[in-house]
Each structure stands twice: as structure tokens, then as C-alpha cells.
N, C-alpha and C positions, 0 to 999 in steps of 0.2 A: 218761975214756966213761963211768966209775960217775956222776960229776957230772953229767952228759949226760944217761943213762937215768933217774937221778932227774928233773931238771926233766922231760924229756918224758914220764915216766909223770905226774906232777903232772899237767903239763898237762893229759894224755889224762883222767884222773879230774876236773880241773875243768870240762873241757867235758863229759864224760857227766853231772857233776849239775845243769848246767846246762842240760844237753838234757831232761833229767830233770825239773825243773824247767819247763821250759817245758813239756815234754809235760803235765805236771800240771795246770800252769795250764790249757793249752788243755781240756784234759780236764772239768777244773772249769769250766769258762767254759761248755762246751757242755751239760756237766750244769746248770748254774745255768740258761740258755736255755731247754733241755726244758721244767725246773719254772716258769720264768716262764709260757711257755709256754702248758705245761698248765692251770695258775693260769687262764691269762687265755679260754683255751677254756672251763674249770669255769665263771666268773664271767660270762663275757660271752652276750650273747643268743645260742640257737642259730640255726642257719640256717636261714632262710623256706622253709617247705613248703606246698605249696598245692594243695588238691583241683582237681579237673577244673574247677568254675565260678570258679576263681580267691581264694579264700576261704581266708586261711592259716589250716592247721588244726598249726602248727608253735607252744611255748610262746610267748607273747609277750616274755619278759622273763631265765627261768631253765630249766637243766634239772633233772630231777626230784629229782637226786642234791644242787645247792646250795641247790634250794628244802627239800628236808629239812634241812640242816646248820641255813640261817639258823632257821626254823621251832623245831630244837630250841633252838640258843642263846639264842633272844628269850621264846619260848612254851613251855618245857619240857612243862606239863601237858597243851597243846593237842596239841602234840609226839605225847609216850604217848597219849594219847587217840585221836588219828588211826592211828599205825603199831606201837605195842607193846602194846597193846591188841589183841585176836582181834577181827577185822569178822563184824559181825552180815551185814553184806550189802558185797558187793565191788562194786555200782551206782554208777557216780560218782565211785570212788574216787579220785582224782588224774587226773580228767580235764583233760585241755587246752582252757580256751576256747577257741572256735573265733573267729577274725575278730578278734584285738586289734590285729596287725598290716594289715589290709586285708582289708575285706569290700565284692564289687559291690554295689551298691544304687540305686535311681534319683536322680541328681541333680536339685533343683527348680531350679538356676538353669543348669545344662547341657540337661535334658530331656531325659536319657540315660542310662543305668546307668555308675557313674564307680565307680572306686575310692575310698572312706571309711577313713582309718585311725585314726578316735576313735571309735568304735564303743565303745559304755561299758555293759555290763554289768548287767542290774537284777534280771531274775525268773528263775526255776529251778522247774521239777514235773518227774514222770514222767508218762507219758500214754503207757497201754498198751504198746505195743515201743520207745518212745523218750523219749528225756531232752532237753528242750526247756528253752531258754537265751533268757532276751527280752534286746534291749540297744536303746539308741537313741544317734545322731550326736550327739556334743554339741555340734558346730558347727551342729547343725540342717539341714544343708544336704543329708541323704539321708533315704530314710527308713529308718525302724523297721525291724529284722527280727528274726525267731524263729530262730536256729539250733536243726536237728533231727538229732539224734544216736541211735545205737543205744544204747539203753540197758543191755545187755548188753557187748558192746565197748566203749562210749565212740566209733565210730568215728564221722567228720563224716560226714551224708549229704546234707543239702540248708539251704537258707537260706528261707524264708520272708517276703519283705516284705509289711508291712500297709499300709494307709493313711495317710496323712501320716507326721507324726514325732513320735508321741506317746512319752511316757516311757515308759511299758511297765514302770512298777513294779514290776508284780507278775503272775503268771502261775499257774494252776491247772488241773485237771482234774476234772470230774464224769464218774464213772465207770460210773456210772448211764445218764445220757444221752449217755455221750460225751461231751461239750462239752469245749472249752476256751476260761476265761476269761482274760481281760486288762486291765490295770485302764489307762485312757486319759482322755480327754476329748472333750465336745461341745458347742459353742455355749459356750465359757469354763465348762461345770462338768465337776465329773468325772464320769467316766462307767465300765460295765463293758460291755465287747463280747467276744463268743464267736462261733465256731465251729467245725463238728465235726469229730472225730478223721477221719471217712472225707474231709473236705475238705483234710485237711491232707497226708493220704497223696498224694492225688492231686494237689495243687498242684507244679505246674514253672511258675517265672517264665518261660523259653525258649518254653513252649506258646503264654502271652495275651500275654506282657507287661505281666501287670499283677497290684497285688497283691491278697492274698487277699480273698474278698468277707465282710463277717460276718454271721452270721445272727440276730445282736441287738444292740441297741446301745440302753444301758439309761441315761439321765440319771439322776443321783445330786445333783440340786439343794440338799442339803443337808451334801453332804460337800465341804468343803472340801481339794485336792488330795488325793486319795486314793496313798496310797504302796504297796500289795501287798494280794494276795488269795490265799487258801487256801479250801481245799476241805477239809470236815470234816461228817460225819454228816449231810449231805444239807443243808449251808449252805454258803453262801461267806463267808465272813469279811473283811473289809475296815480295813485299817490307814489313818488317814486323818490330817491334822493340822486342828482345829477352829478356830473365829475366834479361840481366845484362843491360838494357837500351840501346843497341847501336842496330843500324839496320843493318839488313842481310836480304838476300835475298834466297826465294828457286824456286824450277822450279818443274813445275806439266805435266807431259806429257798425253797428251789428246788423249785416245783409238781411233783408225780409223775405227776400227773392235769389233765385239764379242755384250756381252751386255750390254756393255758401251760406248759405240760407241758414240764418240761428250761430253763427258765427262770424270773424273777421280772417282779412288777411291784410298782410302786411300796404297790398296797395288803396286795401279799404282805410287804414288810417291816416290818409291827406285826403280824406273825402271829409266835406262838412254836411249833415243831416239833421233834422229835427232842427227845434227855437232854441235850444243848447247845444253848442257843439263849438271846438277847434280843431283845425290842424295840426299836429306836431307842432311847437315850436312856435306857432305862432298866437299861443296865451300859455302863461306860467305862474306857478304862484311863487313868488320871491320869501322865502319860510328860510326863516334861520338855522330850522330843526328837521326834524324829519314827519314827513305827514301822517297820524298814523289811521285816521278816517275821514272820509267824506259824504257829507248829506247834503239833501237838501229837502229848503221846506218853504212852501208858498214861494216868497221873494227873496228867499236865504239861502245864501250858501253858508253849509257849517262845517269848519274845522277842525280837528282835536290832536293835537300835539301833547309829547309824555316828552318828561326831562327828567328822567330816571326817578331817585326816590323822594324831588321836589314836585310840587303843586304843576298837576298837568294844567294845562286852557282851553279852552273852548274859543273859535274866534269866530263870530259874524259877520257876514260881507251880502251886502245887497247883489242881488242876480247881475246887475248892470257893471259889477267891479269883477265881471267876470274874467278878463283879460289884467286884470292889474291887483289880486290878491297876494299881497306883501301886510303885513304885519300892521303897518301904520292907517291903512285902509280901513281896517274892522271897526265896525259900529259899534260892536258889542265884544267885552272878553270876558269869560267866566271863568271864575278860578275852581278846580276841581282837584280831586284828591289826586296821589301820584298814580304813574300807571295807567295812566287812559288810554285802551287803546281803538278799535273800531267802535263806528255810531252807528244808527240809523235810525230812520224817522219812522215811526208807525203812527198814523194818521198825524194830532199833536203833541204827541210823546216822544221826546229823544231817548232813546234804548242806548247805554253804554256801558260797554265792555272793559275790565278791566283786568292788567295782570298780575297785580299784588296780591292776590291770592295764592299764588304757587310757591315750588318752595326756593324755587331761584330768588324772588323780591321779597317773600312777606319779612317784615320786621315790625316787631314793637312799637318804634318810633313815626312809625307811617299809620296814616289811615286805610287799614284792609278792607276792599272792599271783594268779597267772596262771592257774591251775586250780582245777577243785571241790574243796572241802575234806570230807575225809569223818571222822565221828571219833564215836567209839561215846560212846551216851546216859550209857547207866548210869558209865562213867569220867570223862566231863565232871562229873557229881554225884557224882564221887567214891567211886564203888560199885565 
């Protein structure tokens, strides 16, 4: 009897241990599955969220937490300037670029509005109460657009369709005349186009089914491939490729009186007005690549350059170097993620727009920036 009880006890003990191991293994497997699921959710594209007009307003690739972790791992100095240093302004910080997944726009082939999935962001500026982001369809099947967002909240408001499919490499705002300027082309030549802030506010595609109308279209016959534009000191500064393939900059004074008030003419190109200016040809930036963005901050001139899928660069020049902006004269060079486009100064913050979130350029091998990156300028300078 005692022998039987011992055997029974051992059997029960073995079964208990086996059950415990099985339960522990099952529980452990459940926990593993939960961790893997959480990891997949953390790293995968967020669910697509759309505005009423059908434009996607969710991140094109990553949630904010994953984006910040990637930025910290790959570009720790940039991360520190963006997320660890006190912000001089909250405007634009981490605002998701709309339309990266889908943007309804006029389809030239189908002669109606269809969903574009290849919009590529290019230009960035603040205009009055709004944050504006320009983009073009990399397949060239749809009209180019300007996304209009609330400056304070970053909330998407509407999409402005523009005539044709220009690159829209830059967008700038003249706060005096209250005009919005974009770079484009006319008759195979680079051009500057403008429309008023009031016209932007009134624009609704659903009402007229037409793109916005420009108030001014000014051809720039001496300019090869205008890539960006910014407003500073009553002038438009335009970055472009010259005939030798080098990046250069020209300034265009804006008339404040007379028949051409609020705009520019070919005669005014040679004028010299304001505290910071040059006549076309008397000042240039001898850069080895196309200039993607120009910004001014205190006594600094900031230029952005993209090197394709390689790291981008931010160049900081003292304003005294205005007529000699070659790379060797930069006092500070900051390495940025690939595909950096336009930059904009908002108080002491540098807002940076990247095209790496677009279908044409997004790759797993690079740091994808699918939102506006705002960094403290003094921190970028090492101050």
C-alpha cells in the first residue's frame, strides 16, 4: 500500500510539474506574442485617417514615438535640438505632413479628381494664420497642390490645387503685401507666381472645380531650374541651378509703391534695396549641389542641401558672407536625414520639410521623416 501511495504521489507530482511547465510555456508564448504584436504596431504604418475631403492626415509611415526613437539613434544631435532643448516656438513642431498616403487632385488623364498616392512635399512657409506645404505628384498625373494647415494646432484645413503640375520647389509669404509666392515654370523657363492670402482663404475646389488663379506670373529667363524661394527684408530670395549645374541665389526686391506694388519686374531685378540684397550676378552661392532651402536668422544665413538618399546638410553662414556663400566659408555644417527640402525660421526654431515620406523616395534603409521637424537653432549651432 505504501509503495502504491509513493508511486501515486510521484505520478501526481510529475503531472503537476508538467502542467506547470505547460502553463508557463503557454503564458510565456502569450506574452511573447503580445510583445511581438506591440513591436509590430509600434514600427508599422499607423492606420490611415482621412479628412472630410479624402486627404490622408495620419502619419505616412511612423507614429511619433517610433520616429523620435529612430531620430535619437541615428541623429542624436538633431534629436537633442528638436526634442530635448526648450522650444522657442511650438508652431510646426512634429506636425504630420498631410497627403502622403492619399491626396484627391485633378487627374490629367482621367479628366477628373482621383486619389494621388505619390505627392512629394517640397515647400514650407507660415502665412498669416496658416502653415503651408507645397507638393507635386512624382508621376506627373495630377495637379500640384498646397496643403493649408492651422498654424497653431497643425490641423489640416484644406488642399489648394494649382494650375498644371509644377515642381513647387518653394513657397514664401510676403507679410506686407500679403501675397503667397511659389516657384514654377512658364514656357520652359523658371517663374515666380503669386496669389493673395485672401484668395487662399476663400478658395474651395468644390465650389468652382478649378485650380486657384495666380495674380502674378513672372518669367525668370536668366534662371535655370528655380528650386526654392524665401522672403526676407522686402525681397524674394530664389535658389536655382545655373547653367554650370552649381547652386546659386538671386534676390528680387518687391515694389512697395507704383504700378507694380506688391510684385517684381525685370527692371527691379537689378535694384538694390533694404539692408540685405544683391543685384543678380553681383552675389552668388557657389555650391556644388542644388540649394533646397534658404532661411535667415539674426546674423545667420542658413542653406539646406539634399544629396539624394545620403545625409542632407545644413550650412550656417554669417550674414557678412552674403556675397561669398561657398561651402568652405560655412561656419557650421549640420548633418541631417536624407531628402531635406525647404527650411523656415519661426522665432528661434528652424522648421524643416523632408520629401523622404513620399512614395517616390521612402526606403527602409533611410531615416524617413514624415512630419515637420522643428529644431532649436541655437542648439543646432552648438550654443
